[in-house]
N, C-alpha and C positions, 0 to 999 in steps of 0.2 A: 493832540495828534503827534505822531512821530514824524520828524523831518528827514530821517535818513532816506536814501534812494530806494526806489521800489523794486529791488531785486528780491528773489525768493528769500524768505526769512524763516529759518527753522528754529523753533524753540525746543529746548531740552530740559526736562524736569526729572532730576534723579532723586532717588531715595530708597528706603527699605520697602516702602509700601506694605507695611506689616500690621494691619491691612491698609489698602487704599481706602480713603474715606472722602466724604463730601468736601472737606476742607481742601484736599489736594485738587479736586476737580474745579472748585471755585477759583482757587489760586491760578490754575492753568488757564481758565476762561478769562480771568482778569488780565493775565500776561498777554494772552492771545489778542485781546481787544486793545490794550494800551499800546502794544508795540506792533500792531498790525501784522501778525505773523501769518505765514501760509499754513503752517502745521506745527503741532507740538508732539514731540516724542516723550513718552514716559519710560524712563530707564530704571528698572529695579536693579539694585546692586547685588552682587554675589555675596560679598562680605564688606560691611562698612568699615572704613579706616578708624572712625572716631567713636564707635558705639560698641557695646557688648552685643554679641550675637546669640546669647543664651536662649532668648525666647523668640528667635527669628524663625518664622514659618519656613518650611522648605521652599526653594526657589520655584518649583513647579506650581505650588499653590499660590504664591504671590503673583506669578505670571497669569495664572488662570483667573484670579480675582480682578486683575487689571483688565484683562480681555473682556470679562463680564461687565465691568463698570463702564468701559469705553465703547461697548458695542453700539453701533448705529451713529456714533459721532464721527463725521467725516474729517474733522480737523485734528482729532486726537488719535495717536497710534502707540502701540506698545513695541518696545525694542528689547530683545533679550541679549543685546551685545555684551553686557557685563556678566551676565549669568553664563553665557557660552565661554567667555574668557576665563571665568573662575578666579579664585584667589581674592585678595583684597581689591576692592574697586576704587580706582582713582579717577577723578574727573578728567585729568589731563590725557590719560590713555584713551578714554572714551571719545573725547572731543577730537583727538588726532585721527582716530578711526573714522569718525563721522565726517571730518573735514576731507579726508581722502575719498570717502564714498559719495560726497556731495560737493563736487568742485563748483565754485562760483556762487554757492549759497551762503548767505550770511547766517552764522550760527550764534544763537543767544542762549546762554545758560541761565536758567531761572532759579533764583534763591529767595528765601524769606529774609527779612531784615535781621533776624537773629544770627544769620550766617555771615553778615557783612563784616563783623568784627573778628571773624575767624579766618577770613580769606588769606591773611598774611601767613598763616601756618599751613595752607594747602600745598600739596606737592607741586613743585615747578609752577608756582602761581604766575610768574611773569610770562612764561611760555604760554600759559593758558590765556592770559589777558591779550596776548598778541593774536591768539587763535580765534577768540570769540568775544562777544559782548557779554558782560555779566549784568543781567537785568534783575532788579530787586522788587518784589511785591511786598510792601509793608502793611501791617495791620493798621487800621484806623487807630489813632491814639498813640502810636509809636512816635516819640518826640524826635522827628527828623531834624528840626531846627537845632536841637541840642546835640545832634550827632555831627561832630566836626570831621571834615575830610581827613584831618591829621590822625583821628582815632583809628583809621583803617590800617595805619602802620605800613602803608605801601608807598612806593616811589611817587612823588608829587604828580608825575605825568599821568598816573592811573587814577589817583584819588578823584580828580575832577570828573573824568568820564564815567566812573562808577557811580558817583553821587548824582550825576545828571540822568542816570538811568534808574532812579528810584521812583516808583509810583505807589500810591496808596490803593490797596484792594479792599475787598469786603472783609468784615470781621467774622471769622468762623472759628469759634473757640472749641475745636474738636481735635483730640489727639489719639494717635494709634495706641498709646499706652493705656489710656482710659478705656478704649474699645476692647483691648485684650483683657483688661481687668473685668469689665462687664461680662464679656463672653465667658470668662473663667468662673464667674459667680452665677452664671445662668440668668443674668439680667438682659433686658432688651437692648439691642444696638440699632433698632429701627430708627430712621431719621438721622443717624450718624454716618451710615454707609448707604450706598444705593441698594435697592431691593435685591438685585442679583447677587451682590456681595454678601448680604445678610443671609440669603439662602445657601450660598456656597459654604460659608463658615459653619452654618448649622449642619448641612449635609456631611461635611468632612470632619465634624467635631474639632475644629481648629481652636486653639487657645484654651482648651479645657485643662483643668488641673490634672 
């Protein structure tokens, strides 16, 4: 259980969501439970800073798939804040806007364990750490004991608090890359994405060659 005070806690899960799949939803649910969040915002990026955007579906489609996937879940919501802003999407800009729009709310940015070791190269990482908690959902089997706080390459002040906010989630070995490949090859993506997303991809012929 989380020992932090019980003010409103807003989780933020960013990504390309190209497309959103069950792994994203399970990770969000794990974060929601482990950190007793009030709500989680799914924030699709306009352009990711560290990925090629050659096979990135248009923003309107990625938003629509998220809306379809989250429909009926009162704890999950889609935000088009990065898409409206356009350009390369940096977490610090988004969290500053969200902090302004949600005074008094504790902000938590949700990442997977693979992003932990990249944090030190994120834009204005120290400003980001002052603005929000970074909470990590690791896959079962990730050797957290073998991950030394020193590996984060961040000031000691932050290493401890980030490592204290790592929790183990469910293992969902699903990737958007694989889903795009399967869609392009005409293979089934059922059980990898929620039914409305499967339907949407089919109707709009997304990810076809």
